[in-house]
N, C-alpha and C positions, 0 to 999 in steps of 0.2 A: 140303669134299675137300682133302688136303695141296697147298697150294701154290696154293689160289684167291685167297685173301685177302693171303697173304705169300709172299715167293720161299722155296724148299725145294732142297736139293742133290739130292734123291731123285731118280733119273731117272726114276721111273714119276709123278711128281709134275705137277698141272697146268700149273705154270710151266715145267715143262721140256719138255713136249708142243708139237709145233708148232702155228702160229697157225690152220691148218685145222681140226686135231682140238681145241684149244680151243674153236673156234667151234661145231663141231660137240656139242661137251659143253654149252653154254650153251644151243644150241638144242633139245636133246633133251628138257630139264626141260617146257618151254612145248610141245613137239611133243606129248608124254604127253596132256598137258590137251586140247588142241584136237583128238588125234586122237579121245580118249576122248568127249568131249562130241560128235563127228561121229557117231561108231559108234551111241551111244545114242540121239542126236538120228535118226538113220536107222532103227533098229529100230523106235523108238516109232513114226513116222510110217508106216513098212512095214507095221506089223501092225494098223494102224488103218483103213485103207481103200485105194481105189484112186483115182486121177487124175480129174479131167474129163477127158474126150477131145474128139475135132476134130470130132464130129457134132454136128449140130443137133438138140435137143430138140423146139423151138419157137421162135416167132418171138414176138416182144412188140409187141403192137398200138401203130399209129402211128410205130413205128422205121423207120428205111432198110431194114432185111433184108427186112421184111414188103412194104415199098413196091417194092423190085428184084425180089421174085418168089423170094425164098430159101424153100426148104421143109423140113419136119421129116424127116430122115433123109439130108439135105446132107453132105456132110464137107467143110470148110473146108482144102483142101490146102494153098493157098499164100496169102499176102498179100504185095503188092510184092515177088514173086520168092523172099519168104523163105517157108520151111516151116513149117507149123502142124502138130502132134503132139498138142497139147493146150491147154486153155483159159491155163494159164501164157504160152504162144507167144502165143495172140492177144491177151491182155492187153498184154503188153510192146509186140507192133508196134502195137496202137493206139493206146498211150501216146505211141510214138513219132512218129507219123502225126500227132498233134496237131489233129485234126479235117481234115485234108487229106484229097481224095478218094484212095480207096485202090481198089487192082485185086485183087479175090478170084478164085482159081480153085478151082470147086465140084466135086467129085465125086458124079455124080447117076445111079445104074443103071451103074455101072462107065464112064461117059461123064463127060469135064471140060467144063465151062463156066464161060466168064468173065464177069466181071461188074464194073462200076465203080460204086462207091457212096461217095456223100458221107454219112459219119457224122454220126447225130443229136446236136446239143448238149443238153447237159442242166446246168444253173446249180446249183450246190451252196453252200447258205449256209456260210461259215467264220468260225470265231469264234477259232480259235489256241489254244483251250484242251483239256486234256484231264483229265478226272475218274477218281475212283476209285468204288468201289461205294458210297460213302456221301456222293455230291455234293461230295467235298473235290477241289479243283483241285491235281493232280499237278504238271502242268507248262504253262506259257505259252511258245507260239512266239515267236522273238525278232522285234520288229518287226511283230507281229500287233495286230490291233485291240484284241484282249485287252490286251497289254501297253499298247498306247497310251493304254487307258483306266482305267491304274491296277490292273487286276488281277493280282492275286501267288500263286505257288505256295502253298498250304495254306489258303487261302481256301476257304470253304464256301458254296456257295449254297443260299440258305434260300427263296426267293423268286423268280418270274419275273414280271414285269409283274402283282405283285401277289397271284398264286397260289401258294399253298404246293406246294414241291417233296416236302415230306417225307423229305428226304434219300434220294430214289428216283432213281438215276442214269437209270435208261432212262425215265422220266418226263420228266427234265429234258431230255435230249436230244431228246427228241420234242416238248417245249415249244420248244426252241431252234431246230428245224428246221421250224416249224410254216409252212405256206406263207403266202405273203402278210405275214408279219411284216416290219414294217420296224423301227425303232428298239427294242431290247429293254431294258427298265428290270428291272437286276439287284438283289436284296437279297442282300448278302454278310455273311456274320460272318467276323470278321478277329479272333482273340482274345476279349475282351469287348465287342467292338463289332459294331455293326449299320450296314452303309455301303449307301447305294444309288448303283448307276454305271450310267450310260444306254452301252449299246453298241450300234454301226453295223454290224452285220455286212458281211463282204465276201463278194462271189460271186466262185467259182472256175468255169470251164466246164471239163466232161467231155465226151467224146465216147464214144459206143456204136453199133454196129450195130444192138442190139436183137435177141439171141439167149440163149436158154436151152441150154446144151451138155449131153448124155449123160454119165453117169458110163460108165469105163471097165469093161468086164467084171471081175469079182473073180478075178482069177488070181494066182499066185505073181510071176510076171513084172510084172505090172500093178503089185501090191503096191511091188515093188522100183524101178520106174519112178517110181511116188508119191514115194517115200521118196528117192529122188534129185534129183527137181523140188523138193520141199520142204526139202531140206536145202541145196541150192544157194540158195534165197530166204532161207533161216535165216542162211546165213552172210554173204550179201551186206546183211541188216538190220543186222548186227553191224558190220561194217566200214562202213556208211553211218552209224550211229550215232558212231563214233568220227570219223568225219568231219567230221561235223556240230558234234562236241565243239572240234575243234582249230580248226573256221571261224567258230565263234562261235553258230552256230545253236542249241546246246543249252549252257546255261549249267551250270557246277560246280556250282550250289543245286540242280540236278536229277540230279546223280548219286546213288548209294545205297550204303553202307556196310556193313558186319556187320549195323548193328542194322536197319537198313532191311530187308536180305535175311532177318533172322530174322521180321521181320512177316509178310513175304511169304510164308515158308514154312510158317509158321502157320497162314495163311489158304489153304493150297494144298487144293483139294478132290479128294480120292483119290489114289491110286499114280501114276495114270499122269501128273498135274501135278506132282506130286511130283519124278517121273523126268525130266520137261520142263525143271525149274527146275534141277535138278541138271546136265543137259545145257548149259543155259545158263551157269549160273555157272562149268563147268570150261571151256568155250569162250571165253568172256570173259576169264577170268584167263591162259588160254593166248596170247591174243592181247595182253592189255594185258602180258604179261610181256615180249613181244617188243620192246615201244615203246622207241624209242632214249632213254632214261630213266637218269640215272645211278641206280645200287643195283637197277636192275634187268636181269635176263638181255640186254635190248636194248641196255642201257647199255655192258655189258660186252663185246657183241658191238663196238658203235661204237668203241669203245676198242682194241680189237684189229683192226678194219679199219684205224684210223690208223695203229697201229704197223705192219701190214704197208706201209701206205704208205709211211711214213717210214722203215721198214728197221731201225727200232731200238725197244726198249720206252719207254714213256713213264716218268718218275721216279717211284719209288714215293710217295713223299710229294704228287706233284701228283695221281696217280691215288686216293689215299687222299682228298684233300680234294676231287675231284671226286665221289666215291662219297659222304662225308659230306654234301655241299650236296644232293645227289641224294636221298638219306635223309632229311634235315631237309625237305625240300618235300614228300615223300611222307608224312611225320609229320603236319605241319601241315594237309596236304592231307584226311587220315585225320581229322584231329580237328574238321577244319568239316565234311565230310559228315557224320560220326556228329552233330554238335550240331544238323544240318539234319534229320537221320533223327528223332532225339529230338522236335523241333517239329513234325514231321509226324504223329509217333504221339501227342503230347499234343493 
C-alpha cells in the first residue's frame, strides 16, 4: 500500500490517513484470517453433530453421584449457583471447584431438588510427554518428570519395561497408564543411540461426580449451539498456547513452521481433517500477526499507538531500524523452527 513503508504526499496514501484509520487498516488483514478461521471451524463443527446436554444418562458405579442418589433423566440445572446448560459448563465448574464440596440443583419430573456432593478423587499418572502416531515424542512439558529425567522432543520410545512398543502409540500410552506401575524403564531411540531412562511418574488428582450425560437432540439450533461451544473452546486453546509460549511453559523448539505444517497436512485423513487444519492455520496466523512484534501488523499498530501518545510521528530511520530488527528476529526464528521441523521428519 502506498505510504505504508515510506512517506507519500498522495492524500489517499497510508501515511496521510489518520491514526485510527491506519490502525484499522493494519487490523483488517489479521481480522480476515481470524474471522475466516472461526467461520470455517464453526461450520465444520455445527455440521458434525450436537452438544452433550445437561441431562444425566447414567451414573457411574462407585462415584459420588450414585452414592448421593442422582438418577438417569435428572437435569443438572445449577452447580454452586452457576447455570449448567451443557457438559462443557459442568466440566468447567467442576475444574474450578477443585475437589471442594459442590451444591447441585437437579430438575426431576419438573421438581427442583438440591444436593450437596463431595466429588470423587481420581489420580491420573502424569509423565509430561506427548507422542505422535509412531511413538515419537513431540513435546515435553517444562519442569515435568520427563524433562527432569532427560527425555527430549524427537526421542522415540521403543520399549517400556522391556516390552516392545512396536511404535504403536495407543499401546505405549496404555502401558504408561497401567495401574500399580511404579518406576518405568524406558528404552529411547535418539538418533543412532539406544538409551535407557528411568521415569518416576507424578500423579495429578482430578475430581468427578461420576455421570454420563445425554447427547442433545439433533436439531439445527442444537447444532449451532454445539458449534458455538466448541468454537469458544478452540479459540481459548489457541490463546492458551500463546500464553504458554510467552510464559516459558512451551519452548520455541516445540513450534512448527512451513515444513512441519506440510508434513501434518500430508498426513490428514480425509477432507474434514484438512478443513479443520486450514481453519487452525488461518486463525493462528491472524492471532500471531496481531502480536506487538516489529515487522508484524501488531508491531505497526504498537508504533502507531506510540505516535498517538507522543502526538508526533517516530523518525523514519528509527522506525525502519525497529522493523529491520524485528524482521531479522523473525527470519532467525523461522530458520530455527524449520531446522527442528527437518529433524522431526528425519
